[in-house]
C-alpha positions in Angstrom: 39.7 -39.6 -127.5 39.0 -35.9 -128.4 35.3 -36.7 -128.9 35.0 -38.4 -125.5 36.6 -35.3 -123.9 34.3 -33.0 -125.8 31.2 -35.0 -124.7 32.5 -35.0 -121.1 33.0 -31.2 -121.1 29.5 -30.7 -122.6 28.0 -33.1 -119.9 29.8 -31.2 -117.1 28.7 -27.9 -118.5 25.0 -29.1 -118.7 25.2 -30.4 -115.1 26.9 -27.2 -113.9 24.2 -24.9 -115.3 21.6 -26.9 -113.4 23.4 -26.3 -110.2 23.6 -22.5 -110.8 20.0 -21.7 -109.9 19.6 -18.3 -108.3 18.1 -18.6 -104.9 16.0 -15.6 -104.2 15.2 -14.8 -100.6 11.9 -13.2 -99.9 12.4 -10.3 -97.5 10.4 -10.4 -94.3 7.5 -7.9 -94.6 7.6 -4.9 -92.4 4.8 -4.6 -89.8 2.5 -1.7 -90.1 -1.0 -1.2 -88.6 -2.6 -2.2 -85.3 -1.6 -5.4 -83.4 -3.4 -6.7 -80.3 -2.5 -9.4 -77.9 -0.6 -10.2 -74.8 2.5 -8.7 -73.3 4.3 -10.9 -70.7 7.3 -10.6 -68.4 8.7 -14.2 -68.1 11.4 -15.2 -65.6 13.4 -18.4 -66.0 14.1 -20.1 -62.7 17.2 -22.2 -62.6 16.7 -25.0 -60.0 19.0 -27.8 -59.1 17.0 -30.4 -61.0 15.0 -28.4 -63.6 14.4 -25.1 -65.3 10.9 -23.6 -64.9 9.3 -20.4 -66.2 7.1 -18.0 -64.3 5.0 -15.4 -65.9 5.4 -12.5 -63.5 3.1 -10.0 -65.1 1.0 -9.8 -68.2 -1.4 -7.4 -69.9 -3.5 -7.2 -73.0 -2.3 -4.4 -75.2 -2.5 -2.9 -78.6 0.6 -1.7 -80.5 0.0 0.5 -83.5 2.9 0.9 -86.0 2.8 3.5 -88.8 5.3 2.2 -91.4 5.3 5.4 -93.4 6.2 7.8 -90.4 7.9 5.2 -88.2 5.8 6.2 -85.2 4.2 3.9 -82.7 1.7 3.9 -79.8 0.9 1.4 -77.1 -2.6 1.4 -75.7 -4.9 -1.1 -73.9 -4.4 -2.5 -70.4 -1.7 -0.1 -69.3 -2.7 0.0 -65.6 -0.1 -2.3 -64.0 2.4 -4.2 -66.2 2.9 -2.1 -69.4 3.0 1.6 -69.8 0.9 3.4 -72.4 3.4 5.2 -74.6 4.4 6.5 -78.0 7.6 7.1 -79.9 9.6 6.2 -83.0 10.8 2.8 -84.3 13.3 1.5 -86.8 13.4 -1.9 -88.4 16.4 -4.0 -89.6 15.1 -7.5 -89.8 15.3 -9.5 -87.6 15.5 -6.6 -85.1 13.2 -3.7 -84.3 14.3 -0.8 -82.2 11.9 1.5 -80.2 12.6 4.9 -78.8 9.8 5.7 -76.3 9.2 9.4 -76.0 7.5 8.9 -72.5 10.4 6.8 -71.0 12.7 8.5 -68.5 15.8 6.6 -67.4 15.9 8.6 -64.1 12.2 8.0 -63.1 11.4 5.0 -60.9 10.5 1.9 -63.1 6.9 0.8 -62.2 5.8 -0.4 -65.6 7.5 -1.8 -68.7 7.9 0.7 -71.6 8.3 -0.4 -75.3 11.8 0.9 -75.5 15.0 -0.6 -76.8 15.9 -3.4 -79.3 13.8 -6.5 -79.7 14.1 -9.6 -81.9 10.9 -9.9 -83.9 8.9 -12.3 -86.1 6.3 -11.1 -88.5 4.5 -13.2 -91.2 1.8 -10.6 -92.3 -0.6 -11.5 -89.4 1.4 -12.7 -86.4 3.7 -10.2 -84.8 6.0 -11.4 -82.0 8.8 -9.6 -80.2 11.1 -10.6 -77.4 14.0 -9.1 -75.5 15.9 -9.7 -72.4 18.8 -11.4 -70.8 19.0 -15.1 -70.0 16.7 -15.1 -67.0 14.2 -12.4 -67.7 12.3 -11.9 -71.0 9.9 -9.3 -72.3 7.5 -11.0 -74.7 4.9 -9.6 -77.1 2.5 -12.1 -78.8 0.3 -10.0 -81.1 -2.0 -10.4 -84.1 -2.9 -7.9 -86.7 -6.3 -6.3 -86.1 -6.3 -3.8 -89.1 
């Protein structure tokens, strides 16, 4: 009986060590460099029979992030939908926060500024950000250019 118990304990120990594998999570890389693509303002319309989405305004922009200094700039098509701007940013995956040095909360809002907290996805090439309440969303769909 003692031998059977010893074999059972050894079997359980062998099985247990196989289940103790250490799962390592690869951290999401931090975006740094220039990213070009489309900025969109999307509104979700809630109708009686369906939900539709309207792209209110869009622009082709470039966002440049300097990972070492945590500074950013926005350039490109900044005539109507998105303001050209610059400022600082901080990352805590899956969120990125921007503080726009050109944004004034008291000035009339005519264009969107890259300011505030956004959820983001970055795989080394594709850089996407989104923010907004349930019915209005600010979306950035960008790709690394350098």
